Backbone as XML, in Angstrom:
<?xml version="1.0"?>
<chain id="A" units="angstrom">
  <residue number="1" name="GLY">
    <atom name="N" x="110.361" y="-26.123" z="25.197"/>
    <atom name="CA" x="111.595" y="-25.897" z="24.498"/>
    <atom name="C" x="112.376" y="-24.759" z="25.122"/>
  </residue>
  <residue number="2" name="VAL">
    <atom name="N" x="113.532" y="-24.567" z="24.609"/>
    <atom name="CA" x="114.426" y="-23.515" z="25.077"/>
    <atom name="C" x="114.138" y="-22.252" z="24.273"/>
  </residue>
  <residue number="3" name="MET">
    <atom name="N" x="114.081" y="-21.125" z="24.978"/>
    <atom name="CA" x="113.773" y="-19.853" z="24.340"/>
    <atom name="C" x="114.976" y="-18.918" z="24.489"/>
  </residue>
  <residue number="4" name="LEU">
    <atom name="N" x="115.366" y="-18.289" z="23.405"/>
    <atom name="CA" x="116.459" y="-17.331" z="23.442"/>
    <atom name="C" x="115.902" y="-15.965" z="23.080"/>
  </residue>
  <residue number="5" name="LEU">
    <atom name="N" x="115.952" y="-15.037" z="24.025"/>
    <atom name="CA" x="115.491" y="-13.668" z="23.783"/>
    <atom name="C" x="116.689" y="-12.840" z="23.377"/>
  </residue>
  <residue number="6" name="ARG">
    <atom name="N" x="116.684" y="-12.413" z="22.132"/>
    <atom name="CA" x="117.783" y="-11.610" z="21.596"/>
    <atom name="C" x="117.636" y="-10.170" z="22.061"/>
  </residue>
  <residue number="7" name="HIS">
    <atom name="N" x="118.653" y="-9.673" z="22.747"/>
    <atom name="CA" x="118.617" y="-8.324" z="23.313"/>
    <atom name="C" x="118.539" y="-7.245" z="22.232"/>
  </residue>
  <residue number="8" name="ASP">
    <atom name="N" x="119.262" y="-7.445" z="21.129"/>
    <atom name="CA" x="119.328" y="-6.393" z="20.102"/>
    <atom name="C" x="118.049" y="-6.253" z="19.290"/>
  </residue>
  <residue number="9" name="THR">
    <atom name="N" x="117.211" y="-7.297" z="19.260"/>
    <atom name="CA" x="115.969" y="-7.231" z="18.472"/>
    <atom name="C" x="114.710" y="-7.395" z="19.319"/>
  </residue>
  <residue number="10" name="ASP">
    <atom name="N" x="114.880" y="-7.703" z="20.619"/>
    <atom name="CA" x="113.735" y="-7.985" z="21.499"/>
    <atom name="C" x="112.811" y="-9.049" z="20.899"/>
  </residue>
  <residue number="11" name="SER">
    <atom name="N" x="113.412" y="-10.042" z="20.251"/>
    <atom name="CA" x="112.619" y="-11.121" z="19.652"/>
    <atom name="C" x="113.138" y="-12.464" z="20.154"/>
  </residue>
  <residue number="12" name="PHE">
    <atom name="N" x="112.232" y="-13.439" z="20.151"/>
    <atom name="CA" x="112.572" y="-14.769" z="20.623"/>
    <atom name="C" x="113.016" y="-15.654" z="19.475"/>
  </residue>
  <residue number="13" name="GLN">
    <atom name="N" x="113.996" y="-16.470" z="19.758"/>
    <atom name="CA" x="114.434" y="-17.513" z="18.846"/>
    <atom name="C" x="114.181" y="-18.825" z="19.572"/>
  </residue>
  <residue number="14" name="SER">
    <atom name="N" x="113.388" y="-19.689" z="18.986"/>
    <atom name="CA" x="113.096" y="-20.978" z="19.599"/>
    <atom name="C" x="114.217" y="-21.941" z="19.250"/>
  </residue>
  <residue number="15" name="LEU">
    <atom name="N" x="114.731" y="-22.610" z="20.243"/>
    <atom name="CA" x="115.796" y="-23.586" z="20.033"/>
    <atom name="C" x="115.186" y="-24.967" z="20.223"/>
  </residue>
  <residue number="16" name="GLN">
    <atom name="N" x="114.750" y="-25.545" z="19.139"/>
    <atom name="CA" x="114.059" y="-26.833" z="19.180"/>
    <atom name="C" x="115.070" y="-27.968" z="19.276"/>
  </residue>
  <residue number="17" name="SER">
    <atom name="N" x="114.656" y="-29.004" z="19.969"/>
    <atom name="CA" x="115.495" y="-30.180" z="20.127"/>
    <atom name="C" x="114.672" y="-31.418" z="19.796"/>
  </residue>
  <residue number="18" name="GLN">
    <atom name="N" x="115.329" y="-32.408" z="19.253"/>
    <atom name="CA" x="114.674" y="-33.684" z="18.977"/>
    <atom name="C" x="114.967" y="-34.683" z="20.098"/>
  </residue>
  <residue number="19" name="SER">
    <atom name="N" x="115.685" y="-34.230" z="21.133"/>
    <atom name="CA" x="116.064" y="-35.111" z="22.236"/>
    <atom name="C" x="114.930" y="-35.262" z="23.238"/>
  </residue>
  <residue number="20" name="LEU">
    <atom name="N" x="115.072" y="-36.252" z="24.083"/>
    <atom name="CA" x="114.136" y="-36.454" z="25.179"/>
    <atom name="C" x="114.351" y="-35.389" z="26.244"/>
  </residue>
  <residue number="21" name="PRO">
    <atom name="N" x="113.320" y="-35.100" z="27.052"/>
    <atom name="CA" x="113.501" y="-34.154" z="28.153"/>
    <atom name="C" x="114.559" y="-34.641" z="29.138"/>
  </residue>
  <residue number="22" name="LEU">
    <atom name="N" x="115.259" y="-33.712" z="29.768"/>
    <atom name="CA" x="116.266" y="-34.063" z="30.764"/>
    <atom name="C" x="115.642" y="-34.885" z="31.881"/>
  </residue>
  <residue number="23" name="GLY">
    <atom name="N" x="116.365" y="-35.903" z="32.319"/>
    <atom name="CA" x="115.918" y="-36.704" z="33.446"/>
    <atom name="C" x="114.954" y="-37.817" z="33.111"/>
  </residue>
  <residue number="24" name="LEU">
    <atom name="N" x="114.490" y="-37.885" z="31.875"/>
    <atom name="CA" x="113.519" y="-38.917" z="31.501"/>
    <atom name="C" x="114.174" y="-40.289" z="31.404"/>
  </residue>
  <residue number="25" name="VAL">
    <atom name="N" x="115.361" y="-40.333" z="30.814"/>
    <atom name="CA" x="116.130" y="-41.574" z="30.674"/>
    <atom name="C" x="117.540" y="-41.285" z="31.175"/>
  </residue>
  <residue number="26" name="SER">
    <atom name="N" x="118.029" y="-42.108" z="32.085"/>
    <atom name="CA" x="119.309" y="-41.805" z="32.735"/>
    <atom name="C" x="120.520" y="-41.996" z="31.829"/>
  </residue>
  <residue number="27" name="ASP">
    <atom name="N" x="120.443" y="-42.836" z="30.822"/>
    <atom name="CA" x="121.618" y="-43.152" z="30.014"/>
    <atom name="C" x="121.453" y="-42.684" z="28.565"/>
  </residue>
  <residue number="28" name="PHE">
    <atom name="N" x="120.841" y="-41.536" z="28.367"/>
    <atom name="CA" x="120.552" y="-41.038" z="27.021"/>
    <atom name="C" x="121.702" y="-40.165" z="26.522"/>
  </residue>
  <residue number="29" name="GLN">
    <atom name="N" x="122.071" y="-40.336" z="25.255"/>
    <atom name="CA" x="123.121" y="-39.525" z="24.646"/>
    <atom name="C" x="122.479" y="-38.305" z="23.974"/>
  </residue>
  <residue number="30" name="PHE">
    <atom name="N" x="122.767" y="-37.127" z="24.491"/>
    <atom name="CA" x="122.194" y="-35.909" z="23.950"/>
    <atom name="C" x="123.078" y="-35.338" z="22.850"/>
  </residue>
  <residue number="31" name="GLN">
    <atom name="N" x="122.446" y="-34.680" z="21.894"/>
    <atom name="CA" x="123.161" y="-34.035" z="20.805"/>
    <atom name="C" x="123.558" y="-32.630" z="21.253"/>
  </residue>
  <residue number="32" name="GLU">
    <atom name="N" x="124.813" y="-32.264" z="21.028"/>
    <atom name="CA" x="125.281" y="-30.922" z="21.371"/>
    <atom name="C" x="124.987" y="-29.956" z="20.235"/>
  </residue>
  <residue number="33" name="THR">
    <atom name="N" x="124.648" y="-28.746" z="20.613"/>
    <atom name="CA" x="124.428" y="-27.684" z="19.642"/>
    <atom name="C" x="125.069" y="-26.418" z="20.181"/>
  </residue>
  <residue number="34" name="GLU">
    <atom name="N" x="125.717" y="-25.679" z="19.318"/>
    <atom name="CA" x="126.301" y="-24.403" z="19.720"/>
    <atom name="C" x="125.513" y="-23.277" z="19.090"/>
  </residue>
  <residue number="35" name="ILE">
    <atom name="N" x="125.293" y="-22.226" z="19.864"/>
    <atom name="CA" x="124.633" y="-21.028" z="19.353"/>
    <atom name="C" x="125.454" y="-19.818" z="19.773"/>
  </residue>
  <residue number="36" name="ALA">
    <atom name="N" x="125.437" y="-18.815" z="18.947"/>
    <atom name="CA" x="126.140" y="-17.578" z="19.283"/>
    <atom name="C" x="125.195" y="-16.681" z="20.063"/>
  </residue>
  <residue number="37" name="VAL">
    <atom name="N" x="125.667" y="-16.183" z="21.189"/>
    <atom name="CA" x="124.882" y="-15.242" z="21.970"/>
    <atom name="C" x="125.657" y="-13.939" z="22.101"/>
  </residue>
  <residue number="38" name="LYS">
    <atom name="N" x="124.893" y="-12.894" z="22.335"/>
    <atom name="CA" x="125.491" y="-11.578" z="22.539"/>
    <atom name="C" x="125.201" y="-11.135" z="23.962"/>
  </residue>
  <residue number="39" name="ALA">
    <atom name="N" x="125.946" y="-10.156" z="24.429"/>
    <atom name="CA" x="125.732" y="-9.632" z="25.774"/>
    <atom name="C" x="124.277" y="-9.207" z="25.937"/>
  </residue>
  <residue number="40" name="GLN">
    <atom name="N" x="123.711" y="-9.544" z="27.070"/>
    <atom name="CA" x="122.334" y="-9.235" z="27.472"/>
    <atom name="C" x="121.276" y="-10.140" z="26.839"/>
  </residue>
  <residue number="41" name="ASP">
    <atom name="N" x="121.654" y="-11.096" z="25.992"/>
    <atom name="CA" x="120.691" y="-12.089" z="25.521"/>
    <atom name="C" x="120.243" y="-12.925" z="26.720"/>
  </residue>
  <residue number="42" name="LEU">
    <atom name="N" x="118.990" y="-13.354" z="26.702"/>
    <atom name="CA" x="118.435" y="-14.183" z="27.766"/>
    <atom name="C" x="118.130" y="-15.577" z="27.229"/>
  </residue>
  <residue number="43" name="LEU">
    <atom name="N" x="118.574" y="-16.587" z="27.934"/>
    <atom name="CA" x="118.230" y="-17.966" z="27.627"/>
    <atom name="C" x="117.236" y="-18.407" z="28.690"/>
  </residue>
  <residue number="44" name="VAL">
    <atom name="N" x="116.049" y="-18.810" z="28.268"/>
    <atom name="CA" x="114.983" y="-19.164" z="29.200"/>
    <atom name="C" x="114.518" y="-20.589" z="28.902"/>
  </residue>
  <residue number="45" name="VAL">
    <atom name="N" x="114.469" y="-21.405" z="29.944"/>
    <atom name="CA" x="114.042" y="-22.797" z="29.805"/>
    <atom name="C" x="112.862" y="-23.024" z="30.750"/>
  </residue>
  <residue number="46" name="PRO">
    <atom name="N" x="111.633" y="-23.053" z="30.215"/>
    <atom name="CA" x="110.463" y="-23.302" z="31.057"/>
    <atom name="C" x="110.074" y="-24.785" z="31.027"/>
  </residue>
  <residue number="47" name="SER">
    <atom name="N" x="109.518" y="-25.261" z="32.128"/>
    <atom name="CA" x="108.882" y="-26.579" z="32.081"/>
    <atom name="C" x="107.494" y="-26.390" z="31.480"/>
  </residue>
  <residue number="48" name="ASP">
    <atom name="N" x="106.916" y="-27.474" z="30.976"/>
    <atom name="CA" x="105.600" y="-27.363" z="30.344"/>
    <atom name="C" x="104.518" y="-26.943" z="31.333"/>
  </residue>
  <residue number="49" name="GLY">
    <atom name="N" x="104.752" y="-27.143" z="32.627"/>
    <atom name="CA" x="103.770" y="-26.739" z="33.623"/>
    <atom name="C" x="103.524" y="-25.244" z="33.655"/>
  </residue>
  <residue number="50" name="VAL">
    <atom name="N" x="104.503" y="-24.451" z="33.221"/>
    <atom name="CA" x="104.347" y="-22.990" z="33.223"/>
    <atom name="C" x="103.387" y="-22.561" z="32.119"/>
  </residue>
  <residue number="51" name="PHE">
    <atom name="N" x="103.654" y="-22.957" z="30.884"/>
    <atom name="CA" x="102.800" y="-22.488" z="29.784"/>
    <atom name="C" x="101.533" y="-23.324" z="29.614"/>
  </residue>
  <residue number="52" name="GLU">
    <atom name="N" x="101.461" y="-24.481" z="30.304"/>
    <atom name="CA" x="100.245" y="-25.285" z="30.270"/>
    <atom name="C" x="99.388" y="-25.081" z="31.518"/>
  </residue>
  <residue number="53" name="ALA">
    <atom name="N" x="99.675" y="-24.051" z="32.306"/>
    <atom name="CA" x="98.845" y="-23.725" z="33.473"/>
    <atom name="C" x="97.482" y="-23.249" z="32.973"/>
  </residue>
  <residue number="54" name="PHE">
    <atom name="N" x="96.423" y="-23.748" z="33.589"/>
    <atom name="CA" x="95.073" y="-23.436" z="33.124"/>
    <atom name="C" x="94.352" y="-22.465" z="34.042"/>
  </residue>
  <residue number="55" name="SER">
    <atom name="N" x="93.522" y="-21.632" z="33.432"/>
    <atom name="CA" x="92.656" y="-20.722" z="34.176"/>
    <atom name="C" x="91.373" y="-21.444" z="34.546"/>
  </residue>
  <residue number="56" name="ALA">
    <atom name="N" x="90.549" y="-20.784" z="35.345"/>
    <atom name="CA" x="89.249" y="-21.351" z="35.705"/>
    <atom name="C" x="88.370" y="-21.528" z="34.469"/>
  </residue>
  <residue number="57" name="LYS">
    <atom name="N" x="88.668" y="-20.789" z="33.393"/>
    <atom name="CA" x="87.914" y="-20.893" z="32.141"/>
    <atom name="C" x="88.498" y="-21.966" z="31.224"/>
  </residue>
  <residue number="58" name="HIS">
    <atom name="N" x="89.428" y="-22.777" z="31.767"/>
    <atom name="CA" x="90.063" y="-23.879" z="31.031"/>
    <atom name="C" x="90.879" y="-23.397" z="29.842"/>
  </residue>
  <residue number="59" name="GLN">
    <atom name="N" x="91.491" y="-22.221" z="29.964"/>
    <atom name="CA" x="92.396" y="-21.700" z="28.932"/>
    <atom name="C" x="93.823" y="-21.862" z="29.431"/>
  </residue>
  <residue number="60" name="ALA">
    <atom name="N" x="94.721" y="-22.285" z="28.550"/>
    <atom name="CA" x="96.128" y="-22.438" z="28.909"/>
    <atom name="C" x="96.823" y="-21.083" z="28.862"/>
  </residue>
  <residue number="61" name="PHE">
    <atom name="N" x="97.798" y="-20.894" z="29.747"/>
    <atom name="CA" x="98.588" y="-19.659" z="29.759"/>
    <atom name="C" x="99.254" y="-19.476" z="28.402"/>
  </residue>
  <residue number="62" name="GLY">
    <atom name="N" x="99.878" y="-20.500" z="27.886"/>
    <atom name="CA" x="100.403" y="-20.511" z="26.520"/>
    <atom name="C" x="101.787" y="-19.910" z="26.355"/>
  </residue>
  <residue number="63" name="LEU">
    <atom name="N" x="102.443" y="-20.312" z="25.271"/>
    <atom name="CA" x="103.798" y="-19.834" z="24.982"/>
    <atom name="C" x="103.827" y="-18.347" z="24.635"/>
  </residue>
  <residue number="64" name="LYS">
    <atom name="N" x="102.846" y="-17.874" z="23.889"/>
    <atom name="CA" x="102.837" y="-16.456" z="23.498"/>
    <atom name="C" x="102.715" y="-15.559" z="24.718"/>
  </residue>
  <residue number="65" name="GLN">
    <atom name="N" x="101.862" y="-15.958" z="25.666"/>
    <atom name="CA" x="101.713" y="-15.161" z="26.881"/>
    <atom name="C" x="102.974" y="-15.249" z="27.740"/>
  </residue>
  <residue number="66" name="LEU">
    <atom name="N" x="103.618" y="-16.415" z="27.749"/>
    <atom name="CA" x="104.885" y="-16.563" z="28.464"/>
    <atom name="C" x="105.942" y="-15.654" z="27.844"/>
  </residue>
  <residue number="67" name="GLU">
    <atom name="N" x="106.039" y="-15.631" z="26.520"/>
    <atom name="CA" x="106.987" y="-14.738" z="25.849"/>
    <atom name="C" x="106.718" y="-13.283" z="26.214"/>
  </residue>
  <residue number="68" name="ARG">
    <atom name="N" x="105.444" y="-12.895" z="26.209"/>
    <atom name="CA" x="105.087" y="-11.512" z="26.529"/>
    <atom name="C" x="105.483" y="-11.175" z="27.967"/>
  </residue>
  <residue number="69" name="ALA">
    <atom name="N" x="105.237" y="-12.109" z="28.897"/>
    <atom name="CA" x="105.572" y="-11.886" z="30.302"/>
    <atom name="C" x="107.075" y="-11.728" z="30.503"/>
  </residue>
  <residue number="70" name="ILE">
    <atom name="N" x="107.859" y="-12.514" z="29.775"/>
    <atom name="CA" x="109.320" y="-12.407" z="29.856"/>
    <atom name="C" x="109.783" y="-11.099" z="29.217"/>
  </residue>
  <residue number="71" name="LEU">
    <atom name="N" x="109.243" y="-10.785" z="28.047"/>
    <atom name="CA" x="109.631" y="-9.571" z="27.324"/>
    <atom name="C" x="109.370" y="-8.322" z="28.158"/>
  </residue>
  <residue number="72" name="GLN">
    <atom name="N" x="108.250" y="-8.277" z="28.868"/>
    <atom name="CA" x="107.931" y="-7.126" z="29.713"/>
    <atom name="C" x="108.952" y="-6.940" z="30.831"/>
  </residue>
  <residue number="73" name="ARG">
    <atom name="N" x="109.608" y="-8.012" z="31.245"/>
    <atom name="CA" x="110.531" y="-7.966" z="32.376"/>
    <atom name="C" x="111.988" y="-8.132" z="31.952"/>
  </residue>
  <residue number="74" name="ARG">
    <atom name="N" x="112.272" y="-8.074" z="30.671"/>
    <atom name="CA" x="113.590" y="-8.424" z="30.133"/>
    <atom name="C" x="114.754" y="-7.639" z="30.727"/>
  </residue>
  <residue number="75" name="HIS">
    <atom name="N" x="114.519" y="-6.439" z="31.228"/>
    <atom name="CA" x="115.605" y="-5.619" z="31.766"/>
    <atom name="C" x="115.843" y="-5.874" z="33.253"/>
  </residue>
  <residue number="76" name="LEU">
    <atom name="N" x="115.012" y="-6.704" z="33.869"/>
    <atom name="CA" x="115.153" y="-7.029" z="35.289"/>
    <atom name="C" x="116.166" y="-8.159" z="35.471"/>
  </residue>
  <residue number="77" name="PRO">
    <atom name="N" x="116.685" y="-8.317" z="36.679"/>
    <atom name="CA" x="117.534" y="-9.487" z="36.956"/>
    <atom name="C" x="116.725" y="-10.773" z="36.770"/>
  </residue>
  <residue number="78" name="CYS">
    <atom name="N" x="117.401" y="-11.858" z="36.448"/>
    <atom name="CA" x="116.718" y="-13.126" z="36.172"/>
    <atom name="C" x="115.797" y="-13.565" z="37.315"/>
  </residue>
  <residue number="79" name="ALA">
    <atom name="N" x="116.237" y="-13.403" z="38.552"/>
    <atom name="CA" x="115.398" y="-13.817" z="39.684"/>
    <atom name="C" x="114.078" y="-13.062" z="39.680"/>
  </residue>
  <residue number="80" name="GLU">
    <atom name="N" x="114.106" y="-11.784" z="39.340"/>
    <atom name="CA" x="112.878" y="-10.989" z="39.299"/>
    <atom name="C" x="112.017" y="-11.341" z="38.088"/>
  </residue>
  <residue number="81" name="ILE">
    <atom name="N" x="112.640" y="-11.720" z="36.990"/>
    <atom name="CA" x="111.880" y="-12.193" z="35.822"/>
    <atom name="C" x="111.083" y="-13.429" z="36.217"/>
  </residue>
  <residue number="82" name="ILE">
    <atom name="N" x="111.755" y="-14.376" z="36.855"/>
    <atom name="CA" x="111.104" y="-15.623" z="37.257"/>
    <atom name="C" x="109.970" y="-15.346" z="38.243"/>
  </residue>
  <residue number="83" name="GLN">
    <atom name="N" x="110.234" y="-14.537" z="39.259"/>
    <atom name="CA" x="109.197" y="-14.208" z="40.249"/>
    <atom name="C" x="108.006" y="-13.533" z="39.583"/>
  </residue>
  <residue number="84" name="GLY">
    <atom name="N" x="108.267" y="-12.603" z="38.680"/>
    <atom name="CA" x="107.194" y="-11.893" z="37.997"/>
    <atom name="C" x="106.371" y="-12.800" z="37.097"/>
  </residue>
  <residue number="85" name="VAL">
    <atom name="N" x="107.039" y="-13.691" z="36.372"/>
    <atom name="CA" x="106.325" y="-14.636" z="35.504"/>
    <atom name="C" x="105.444" y="-15.553" z="36.350"/>
  </residue>
  <residue number="86" name="PHE">
    <atom name="N" x="105.989" y="-16.092" z="37.426"/>
    <atom name="CA" x="105.195" y="-16.975" z="38.284"/>
    <atom name="C" x="104.001" y="-16.232" z="38.878"/>
  </residue>
  <residue number="87" name="ALA">
    <atom name="N" x="104.183" y="-14.982" z="39.279"/>
    <atom name="CA" x="103.069" y="-14.195" z="39.817"/>
    <atom name="C" x="101.997" y="-13.987" z="38.753"/>
  </residue>
  <residue number="88" name="GLU">
    <atom name="N" x="102.424" y="-13.735" z="37.513"/>
    <atom name="CA" x="101.466" y="-13.539" z="36.418"/>
    <atom name="C" x="100.707" y="-14.836" z="36.112"/>
  </residue>
  <residue number="89" name="VAL">
    <atom name="N" x="101.400" y="-15.966" z="36.153"/>
    <atom name="CA" x="100.740" y="-17.255" z="35.917"/>
    <atom name="C" x="99.726" y="-17.526" z="37.030"/>
  </residue>
  <residue number="90" name="ARG">
    <atom name="N" x="100.120" y="-17.248" z="38.293"/>
    <atom name="CA" x="99.189" y="-17.445" z="39.413"/>
    <atom name="C" x="97.942" y="-16.581" z="39.246"/>
  </residue>
  <residue number="91" name="GLN">
    <atom name="N" x="98.135" y="-15.324" z="38.844"/>
    <atom name="CA" x="97.003" y="-14.418" z="38.643"/>
    <atom name="C" x="96.117" y="-14.930" z="37.505"/>
  </residue>
  <residue number="92" name="PHE">
    <atom name="N" x="96.717" y="-15.411" z="36.433"/>
    <atom name="CA" x="95.985" y="-15.955" z="35.291"/>
    <atom name="C" x="95.131" y="-17.151" z="35.724"/>
  </residue>
  <residue number="93" name="MET">
    <atom name="N" x="95.687" y="-17.998" z="36.576"/>
    <atom name="CA" x="94.993" y="-19.212" z="37.008"/>
    <atom name="C" x="93.801" y="-18.896" z="37.917"/>
  </residue>
  <residue number="94" name="GLY">
    <atom name="N" x="93.863" y="-17.811" z="38.651"/>
    <atom name="CA" x="92.788" y="-17.503" z="39.585"/>
    <atom name="C" x="92.655" y="-18.600" z="40.620"/>
  </residue>
  <residue number="95" name="ALA">
    <atom name="N" x="91.456" y="-19.119" z="40.780"/>
    <atom name="CA" x="91.189" y="-20.156" z="41.779"/>
    <atom name="C" x="91.489" y="-21.561" z="41.270"/>
  </residue>
  <residue number="96" name="HIS">
    <atom name="N" x="91.853" y="-21.684" z="39.996"/>
    <atom name="CA" x="92.143" y="-23.013" z="39.436"/>
    <atom name="C" x="93.393" y="-23.577" z="40.098"/>
  </residue>
  <residue number="97" name="PRO">
    <atom name="N" x="93.374" y="-24.846" z="40.520"/>
    <atom name="CA" x="94.540" y="-25.417" z="41.216"/>
    <atom name="C" x="95.711" y="-25.684" z="40.271"/>
  </residue>
  <residue number="98" name="GLN">
    <atom name="N" x="96.912" y="-25.585" z="40.818"/>
    <atom name="CA" x="98.119" y="-25.916" z="40.063"/>
    <atom name="C" x="98.210" y="-27.431" z="39.960"/>
  </residue>
  <residue number="99" name="THR">
    <atom name="N" x="98.322" y="-27.954" z="38.735"/>
    <atom name="CA" x="98.317" y="-29.406" z="38.533"/>
    <atom name="C" x="99.658" y="-29.959" z="38.059"/>
  </residue>
  <residue number="100" name="ASP">
    <atom name="N" x="100.631" y="-29.092" z="37.830"/>
    <atom name="CA" x="101.939" y="-29.538" z="37.345"/>
    <atom name="C" x="103.005" y="-28.655" z="37.985"/>
  </residue>
  <residue number="101" name="ASP">
    <atom name="N" x="104.249" y="-29.151" z="37.968"/>
    <atom name="CA" x="105.326" y="-28.348" z="38.531"/>
    <atom name="C" x="105.639" y="-27.153" z="37.628"/>
  </residue>
  <residue number="102" name="TRP">
    <atom name="N" x="106.199" y="-26.125" z="38.207"/>
    <atom name="CA" x="106.646" y="-24.948" z="37.456"/>
    <atom name="C" x="108.147" y="-24.817" z="37.653"/>
  </residue>
  <residue number="103" name="THR">
    <atom name="N" x="108.851" y="-24.853" z="36.557"/>
    <atom name="CA" x="110.280" y="-24.618" z="36.580"/>
    <atom name="C" x="110.588" y="-23.611" z="35.488"/>
  </residue>
  <residue number="104" name="LEU">
    <atom name="N" x="111.397" y="-22.630" z="35.816"/>
    <atom name="CA" x="111.796" y="-21.628" z="34.835"/>
    <atom name="C" x="113.250" y="-21.277" z="35.112"/>
  </residue>
  <residue number="105" name="VAL">
    <atom name="N" x="114.123" y="-21.645" z="34.183"/>
    <atom name="CA" x="115.541" y="-21.327" z="34.295"/>
    <atom name="C" x="115.793" y="-20.117" z="33.413"/>
  </residue>
  <residue number="106" name="CYS">
    <atom name="N" x="116.501" y="-19.146" z="33.945"/>
    <atom name="CA" x="116.793" y="-17.922" z="33.195"/>
    <atom name="C" x="118.287" y="-17.626" z="33.321"/>
  </residue>
  <residue number="107" name="LEU">
    <atom name="N" x="118.947" y="-17.479" z="32.187"/>
    <atom name="CA" x="120.372" y="-17.155" z="32.148"/>
    <atom name="C" x="120.571" y="-15.936" z="31.255"/>
  </residue>
  <residue number="108" name="ARG">
    <atom name="N" x="121.353" y="-14.985" z="31.749"/>
    <atom name="CA" x="121.644" y="-13.788" z="30.947"/>
    <atom name="C" x="123.126" y="-13.791" z="30.591"/>
  </residue>
  <residue number="109" name="ALA">
    <atom name="N" x="123.411" y="-13.570" z="29.325"/>
    <atom name="CA" x="124.802" y="-13.433" z="28.890"/>
    <atom name="C" x="125.283" y="-12.057" z="29.339"/>
  </residue>
  <residue number="110" name="ILE">
    <atom name="N" x="126.261" y="-12.019" z="30.215"/>
    <atom name="CA" x="126.760" y="-10.753" z="30.755"/>
    <atom name="C" x="127.864" y="-10.195" z="29.871"/>
  </residue>
  <residue number="111" name="HIS">
    <atom name="N" x="128.852" y="-11.024" z="29.592"/>
    <atom name="CA" x="129.968" y="-10.605" z="28.765"/>
    <atom name="C" x="130.278" y="-11.739" z="27.799"/>
  </residue>
  <residue number="112" name="VAL">
    <atom name="N" x="130.392" y="-11.417" z="26.553"/>
    <atom name="CA" x="130.673" y="-12.438" z="25.552"/>
    <atom name="C" x="132.010" y="-12.117" z="24.918"/>
  </residue>
  <residue number="113" name="SER">
    <atom name="N" x="132.950" y="-13.056" z="25.001"/>
    <atom name="CA" x="134.236" y="-12.861" z="24.340"/>
    <atom name="C" x="134.281" y="-13.688" z="23.071"/>
  </residue>
  <residue number="114" name="VAL">
    <atom name="N" x="134.979" y="-13.195" z="22.112"/>
    <atom name="CA" x="135.039" y="-13.860" z="20.814"/>
    <atom name="C" x="136.254" y="-14.733" z="20.711"/>
  </residue>
</chain>
């Protein structure tokens, strides 16, 4: 799902969707939703391969650990957040092979006009 990290509270808001994942069906009509964001809020869209990455002990990285990894890097530029999260997932996995793709989109609201 889509994760919104609110800058003023350092808390995540999950933006759940009932739609199919992007790219699954070429002619699907998606529902539009509007959300209010403030300057410095982060919108993060991970693929399931990121939080479903497994360690050698067969433990998943998980959404809570992904949130923590993003929160620790929230003041960095988006590119560095992504690099840091991927490095943390790789370290978590150890010698366990990567079995799914990793995609992490990060957008920061710089200036919000009303």
